C-alpha positions, -999 to 999 in steps of 0.1 A, spaced: 390 -145 -541 403 -123 -513 438 -130 -499 448 -114 -466 486 -109 -464 504 -101 -432 530 -84 -454 531 -79 -492 555 -64 -517 536 -37 -537 548 -9 -561 547 13 -530 571 -10 -511 563 -34 -483 528 -30 -468 514 -48 -439 479 -62 -433 465 -60 -469 437 -78 -487 442 -85 -523 411 -92 -543 412 -112 -575 385 -106 -600 367 -132 -621 388 -122 -651 420 -133 -633 433 -97 -627 438 -80 -594 407 -61 -586 418 -42 -555 446 -39 -530 432 -25 -497 439 -24 -460 427 -56 -443 406 -37 -417 369 -42 -423 376 -67 -453 368 -103 -450 392 -128 -467 392 -164 -481 428 -171 -472 455 -156 -450 492 -158 -459 522 -145 -440 541 -131 -471 527 -123 -505 549 -114 -535 543 -109 -572 552 -142 -589 580 -144 -614 577 -154 -651 600 -181 -665 612 -166 -698 629 -196 -714 620 -233 -712 624 -264 -733 600 -287 -713 608 -319 -731 644 -318 -716 630 -322 -681 627 -359 -688 664 -362 -695 676 -343 -664 703 -362 -647 710 -385 -677 739 -366 -691 762 -362 -660 787 -388 -672 820 -380 -688 825 -395 -722 853 -421 -728 876 -397 -746 880 -360 -751 864 -331 -732 827 -330 -725 809 -298 -735 777 -282 -745 782 -298 -780 785 -333 -766 755 -327 -744 736 -315 -775 742 -347 -794 728 -367 -765 698 -344 -763 691 -349 -800 691 -387 -796 668 -384 -767 642 -362 -784 641 -385 -814 621 -411 -796 595 -389 -780 558 -393 -791 532 -365 -790 516 -380 -759 549 -381 -741 558 -346 -751 525 -334 -736 530 -355 -704 565 -341 -698 554 -306 -705 525 -308 -681 547 -322 -653 574 -295 -659 548 -267 -659 534 -281 -626 569 -281 -611 575 -245 -623 544 -234 -604 554 -252 -573 588 -234 -576 571 -200 -578 568 -193 -615 533 -182 -625 539 -181 -662 563 -195 -688 576 -187 -723 580 -221 -740 607 -219 -766 591 -247 -787 611 -262 -815 598 -297 -817 574 -296 -847 578 -329 -867 578 -366 -861 612 -385 -859 630 -384 -892 615 -350 -900 582 -364 -912 555 -337 -909 524 -344 -889 491 -341 -907 484 -312 -883 515 -288 -885 507 -275 -851 503 -310 -835 531 -306 -810 523 -269 -803 488 -281 -794 503 -306 -770 522 -278 -752 489 -258 -751 471 -287 -737 498 -292 -710 495 -256 -700 457 -260 -697 462 -291 -675 486 -273 -652 470 -239 -652 503 -220 -658 502 -188 -679 517 -196 -713 535 -175 -739 540 -200 -767 571 -193 -789 571 -215 -820 607 -217 -832 619 -212 -867 648 -236 -873 660 -242 -909 697 -251 -911 725 -269 -893 749 -240 -894 758 -207 -910 771 -226 -940 735 -236 -947 740 -273 -942 707 -293 -939 694 -306 -906 704 -341 -897 695 -366 -870 673 -353 -842 674 -318 -857 651 -329 -885 622 -327 -860 628 -289 -859 624 -280 -895 600 -256 -912 604 -236 -944 590 -201 -944 556 -211 -957 550 -240 -933 562 -218 -904 536 -192 -913 509 -218 -913 522 -233 -880 522 -199 -863 486 -192 -875 474 -227 -864 491 -223 -830 474 -189 -825 440 -205 -832 447 -233 -807 458 -208 -780 422 -195 -779 414 -227 -759 433 -213 -730 423 -184 -707 428 -148 -719 463 -144 -704 478 -169 -729 500 -152 -756 519 -159 -787 554 -149 -799 579 -162 -823 614 -174 -820 640 -176 -848 663 -201 -830 697 -185 -835 720 -170 -861 733 -205 -869 699 -220 -874 682 -194 -897 696 -175 -926 698 -137 -926 668 -135 -949 648 -159 -928 656 -139 -897 644 -107 -913 612 -124 -925 605 -138 -890 611 -104 -873 586 -89 -897 560 -116 -893 545 -100 -862 549 -63 -856 542 -67 -819 546 -94 -793 576 -112 -780 605 -121 -803 631 -144 -787 663 -160 -800 694 -177 -786 726 -156 -790 763 -158 -780 759 -188 -757 791 -206 -768 825 -195 -778 825 -219 -808 792 -204 -819 808 -169 -818 838 -181 -839 814 -195 -865 794 -163 -867 826 -142 -870 839 -164 -897 807 -162 -917 798 -126 -912 829 -107 -900 810 -97 -869 803 -111 -834 766 -123 -829 753 -94 -808 772 -69 -829 758 -84 -861 723 -85 -848 723 -48 -837 739 -37 -870 712 -54 -890 680 -52 -869 661 -27 -849 664 -45 -816 639 -31 -791 619 -40 -760 600 -68 -778 632 -88 -782 646 -113 -757 681 -124 -763 687 -158 -746 720 -163 -727 741 -135 -744 768 -150 -723 798 -138 -743 797 -101 -751 822 -73 -755 818 -42 -735 803 -24 -766 778 -53 -771 769 -52 -734 761 -15 -736 742 -18 -768 720 -45 -754 714 -25 -722 704 6 -741 681 -12 -765 654 -20 -739 656 -57 -750 657 -83 -722 687 -106 -716 672 -140 -710 695 -155 -683 693 -192 -673 720 -194 -647 715 -230 -636 715 -244 -671 744 -221 -681 764 -235 -652 754 -270 -660 765 -267 -696 796 -248 -688 786 -218 -710 804 -191 -691 795 -162 -669 772 -133 -680 786 -98 -678 761 -89 -651 779 -60 -633 785 -39 -664 751 -48 -679 731 -37 -648 753 -7 -644 743 3 -679 706 0 -671 700 -34 -688 669 -55 -684 670 -92 -676 648 -121 -666 654 -157 -656 645 -190 -673 648 -227 -664 659 -236 -700 669 -273 -698 648 -278 -666 675 -299 -650 666 -280 -618 635 -259 -615 638 -233 -588 632 -195 -589 654 -189 -559 682 -210 -572 683 -192 -606 687 -159 -588 712 -173 -563 733 -188 -591 733 -155 -610 747 -136 -580 771 -163 -570 786 -165 -605 793 -128 -602 809 -132 -568 832 -158 -582 841 -137 -612 847 -105 -593 858 -120 -560 834 -100 -539 801 -101 -521 767 -86 -528 780 -78 -562 747 -71 -580 731 -51 -552 727 -13 -554 750 5 -528 733 1 -495 707 -22 -509 695 -58 -508 708 -83 -534 677 -104 -533 654 -75 -537 673 -60 -567 674 -94 -585 638 -102 -577 625 -68 -589 646 -70 -621 635 -105 -629 598 -96 -623 600 -67 -647 622 -84 -673 601 -116 -673 568 -98 -677 583 -78 -706 598 -109 -723 565 -128 -721 544 -98 -732 525 -103 -700 507 -76 -679 521 -89 -646 549 -83 -622 533 -62 -595 506 -65 -569 485 -37 -583 449 -33 -596 446 -43 -632 476 -66 -634 472 -103 -639 470 -120 -605 504 -138 -607 511 -142 -570 532 -163 -547 529 -168 -510 558 -177 -487 559 -195 -453 579 -170 -432 588 -199 -408 610 -214 -435 629 -181 -441 660 -173 -422 672 -137 -416 655 -106 -404 620 -118 -410 608 -85 -425 610 -63 -456 637 -70 -481 653 -95 -457 624 -118 -466 635 -119 -502 672 -123 -493 662 -152 -471 641 -168 -498 669 -164 -525 699 -173 -503 687 -197 -476 655 -214 -486 641 -237 -513 608 -243 -529 594 -257 -497 590 -221 -485 563 -216 -512 528 -223 -500 506 -209 -527 508 -198 -563 482 -181 -585 486 -178 -623 462 -151 -635 441 -159 -605 441 -197 -610 450 -210 -575 471 -239 -588 494 -245 -558 478 -248 -524 496 -257 -492 528 -263 -512 514 -288 -536 499 -284 -571 462 -293 -571 467 -317 -600 500 -332 -590 488 -368 -585 474 -370 -621 502 -352 -638 529 -371 -618 513 -405 -627 513 -396 -664 549 -385 -663 559 -416 -645 544 -438 -673 563 -418 -698 596 -422 -680 590 -459 -677 588 -463 -714 618 -441 -721 638 -461 -696 630 -493 -714 643 -478 -746 677 -468 -732 
């Protein structure tokens, strides 16, 4: 396929009148001046598409159901989590697949070409193992196949209810694997991923310091010598207090003191860090996995963005709980949180530079690194992860970095006309090509879940 772009963001900056050729392998074959080249489609604005580095797709079906204040006490992440556990405990494999496919479709319509699914649902309700350990991993894989999104699957190791080693209870029992069963699960998931196109990838995800022992974390980190390694860290102040009480160190501090954290690591949230922790994370080459919309929704706190970026830190964005799926809104929320914290404007921009461009560039590079995905640029050899914008829906200067500022700060997903995931043209004229079927299956799932409530 050949795409003619009136203007496109390339590694050499903005270039006008280009033709981008996508090869049969899903990679960009050529980027050439439009003169003397025919095209199959013309678009006003073409950008590299972002990767979503953190998602729990099943939570999409509970979006909007937890915005009630409890009868007593203060609502928090922890009260929300109890509701989430009760919700997930009724989901069947068919429903998990239907919800995932719908969420993946929405991600593409929002401008994400790929996703890292932090997948911790492994067992049936009550903790009963399926005959096929990778049953639910295969459902996520099937959902990715139905939507066409690029998938990095992250099977999650989750073994205990806290740093005191207490057993899992209630909905958490669906997460459990011992070391042996987790090894088999990862192996089976890797085999199943071969059903997807060649851009699919596998990583691993020890859930958090509270959910795995120090020994299990070391074993998980050693399980695969390359490929993505993700974990939650320092999201909640209560979590930090628990880690300090058990280990004598803060979560990020403990992790860096006990592991060689490098560019294959993605630390999700990292919301509450000291200055020393912030600088250590920035120097490591690891990616801070930021989910600003979810972090705001759950009242997590505000990431130390100014100091982290000043120290050269890498970050990407994720939709996490999927309460709202929007590339622009994640970046906007990140900048606005910093403006509120520092009481200034254009806080995360370079001096004299565009906020939107800096955030978009950083999220492109950080997301690709976190997914282990050869994407993030309109350049020959890269996966053809691309997004086209309707310039008529963008306010502002209408050219160059102003286009990205307009997309991030003034527009919504209706500005997105087309999305390609490794060359798969899944969104056309603003609508996913399989929306009708995926939406109908999702609606049937919601209908049953509503009857249970």
